[in-house]
N, C-alpha and C positions, 0 to 999 in steps of 0.2 A: 732864320732858316729852319726849316721843319725837319724833325728827326725822321719823319716818314719818307721825306724825299731822299735823305741820305741813306736810309735803309734800302730804298729801291736802287739807288746808284751803286751801293756795295754789292747788292744781289746780282745786278747785271755784270759787275766787274768780275765777281767770283765765278760766275757761270759762263760768261762770255757769249750769252744768248738771251734775248729778250723773252722768248717763249718759256724756256726753263726758269728764268728769274721770275716771270709773272706766276708760273705755277707754284713756286716756292713761297711766293707772297700772298698766294690766294687771291689773286687779282686777274684782270684780263690784260692781255698784251697791249691792246690799244690804250688802256687806262695807264699802264706802266710807261708807255711811250710818251704820253702827255706829261707824266711826272718828270721823266728825264728831260723833256724839252724845257719844262718850266724851270728846272734846276739849272739847265744850261744858260737860260736867260739871266738868272740870277748870278751865276758865275761869270757871264760875259764871255764864255768860251765853249766850244764844243767838247764834250767829254768822251764822246765815243765816235769811232769811225764804223759806220754800218756797212756790212757787205753780205755776200751770199753765204759766207761761213760763219756769220755771227757778228758780234760787236767787240771791237778792239779799243783799248783806252788810247786816247790822244795824249800828247805830252802834258797837257793841262790836266786831264784825268789822272794820269800817273801821280802828278804833284799833289792832287787833293785826296786821293785814295786813303793814305795812311791816316790823315786827320779825320776823315769820314769814318773810317773803321773804329778809331778811338772814340769818337763822339757817340756812335751807335752802341758800342760796348758799355760806355759809361752810362748811357740812358737806360740801357737794359739793367745794369747793376743797381741804378737808383730805383727803378721800378721794383726790382726784387726786394731791395731793402725797405722800401715803403710798405710793401706787403708784410714784411717780418715786423716792422714797427707796429702797423695796424693789428697784427695777430699777437703782439706782446712778445715777440722773440727778440727785440731790440728796444733800446730806449734808456731813459733815466728815471729812477725812482727814488725820491727822498722820503725817508721815514722818520717821524718824530716819536719820542718817548719821554716819559717822566720817571720819577724815582720808583714808582710802583711796578714799572715794567723793566727795571734795570736788569733783570735776569732773562726774561723771555724775549725781549726786543732784540738784543744782539744775537740770540741763538736763531731767531726767526730770520734775521738778515743773513746769517752765515749759511742757513739751510737754503735760502732763496738764491744766493750767490753760487752755491754748488750746482743747483739745478738749472740756473740760468746765467751761465758765465758771460754771455755777451751783453748783459743788462748792467748798466752802472747803477749802483745802489749806494745811498749815503744814509747815515743815522745821525739825527740832531737831538740833543738833550734840551728839552724845553718843558715848560709848564703846559697843562692842559689848555688853559685859556689862550696861551700863545700858539699852541698847535691848531686851535679852531680858527684863529686868524690866518695862520699859514696855509691851512687847507683852503680857505676861501680865496686867497690870493694866488694859489697854485704853487706856492714855495714847497709845500709838502703835498705828496700824493696820498699818503696814509699815515696814521699815527696810532699810539697807544695812549688812551686818556682815561681820566677819571669820569665815570658816568654818574648822572646823566648828562647828555651833551645837548646843545642848542638844536631846534628842529630842522635846521638846514644842514645838519651833520648826520649821516647814517652811521650806525654803530652796530657792533656785535660783541656781546659780553664774552669774556674769556675766562675770568675768574674773580674771586673776591680777595681783598687784601685787608689787613688790619694793622692797627698800631702795635708797637711793641716797645718795651722799656729797655734801652741799651745801658747796661751797667758794666763796670769792671769785671773781669772773670773771677777775681778773687772775692768780690763782695757777696754777701748772702743774698739769695733770692727773696724778695718780699713776698708775703702771702698774696694770693691772687684775689682775694675777696675784695668787694667794693670799699668796705670800711678800711681794710689795710692799705689799699692803694691810695685812698684819700689821705690817711695819716702819713704815708710815705712821701707823697707829693706836696701836700700842703705846706707852704713856707719853705720848701727845699730850693736850693739854687740849681738851676738846670742849664744845659747847653741847648741851643735850638738853631735850626736853620733860618736864615733870613726869610721872613714872610714874602718878601718880593720875589725871591728865588724859588720859593715853593708855597704859593698861595693856597693850594689844596691841602697840603699837609698842615699848614698853619690854621686853616679853618677846621679841619678834622681834630686837631689837638685841642683847639678851643672848645669844641663840642664835648670832647672827653673830659676836660677840666671842669666845665659847667656841670656835666652829668655827675661827676664825682663830688663837686663842691670844693675842689681843691684850688689853691692860689700859689703856685710856685713862683720863684723868682728867676729871671733870666740872668745867668752869671756871664755867659759868653754867647755871641751870635756871630754866625759865619755864613758865607754864601755858598759853601761847599759841603756836601754831605760827608765826604771822606774826612774833611777837617773836623766835623762834628764827631765822628767815630774815633778819630785820633785823639781828641781831647778826652773822650770817655775812657779810652784805653790808658791815657796818662793819669787817670784818676782825678780829673777836673770836676767831674760831676756826671750825673745820668742825662739821657736825652730820650725824647720820644721820637721814634722813627717808624718808617713802614716795616713790617715784618719781612717783606721781600728784600730788605737791605742785607739779609743773611747771605746773599750772593756776593757781597763785596766786604763783608764784616772782617776787620783786621784781627789779628792775634791779640788777646787781652780784653776782648769785648764779648759779652754774652747777651743774647736777646731773650726777653721775657714777654711772649705774647699776651696781649691784654684782650680777654675774652668778654668783651661788653659790646652791646649793640652800638653804642656811640663811637666805638673804636673801629668800626668796619665800613668798607665801601666797595663798590664794584669797579673793575677794570675792563676796558674793552678796546677793540680796534675801532677806528673811526675814519671816515672819508666823506667828501662832499656829496651830497645827494644829487644823483643824476650824472655823476662823473662818467665820462667816456674812456677814461684811461684804462687800456687793456691790462696794465701791469698790477692794478689794484686786486682784481680777482686772483691773479697768479700769486701775489703775495699772501693773500688770505689762505691759499691752499697750503703754504709753508706754515702758517700759524696753526691751521687745523691739524697738520701733520704732527706738529710738536705736541698739541693737546692730546692727540691719539696716543703718542708714545708715552706721555706722562700717565695717561689713564691705564693703558694696556701693556705697556712695555714695548721694546723694539720688535 
């Protein structure tokens, strides 16, 4: 049954006049009459009694009117919602992030949720390589990743991150020269994140050790960054972590940034090339807003 026919039926029932109903529907009276006749054939009953003073609902028409009004209103509501979804006013957006975006990603999501409360937004912690796969499959709409990205992934750089040495707060800070860092790390027992949990961090840390010519030993390996920091705080040993870890650093741990080219990398937002998801540009606006606040203040 066509919504168009039900809309015509409701218009005639509400006005009680074919001429007025045709005018409200921007159609001709003859065309409206044909629509009602077609609907009556579908219903197997006359819906109106026509007379000199207009159109009056039959018993069958009275029975069907409430359902017809409900269907027309629901169809209109669906059309309006489809417009809002197409315009980015409603929908679902899943956002991925890695360790280097552990501070900016939650703040961007919070800003987005405040500005677009009708949109469901989720935040998933995963490595950059896992995010690339999730963007391709549609499981993620946008992510915060380590750059560079594959050619089918569009990106926008938001900042640089660097490795930092996490040590107990009571420990003396080692000199930051290349030779001093090599002596500090070479042969030392360290705590590290499981490479499968953070492949990007593992690769960057490996580049740093190669650059320094240092060969530390792994004392503990864990799949959770907070556990790594907790072990550092307990005095189990130092760890190499992203400097952005400062957003979640526990009491008893201090971070020593490592100012070497081999310790630095770029972080950016990422989405699938050619995506038609209207929520992606809306989320990028929240990221840009946070960048502006950080650069110039509120």
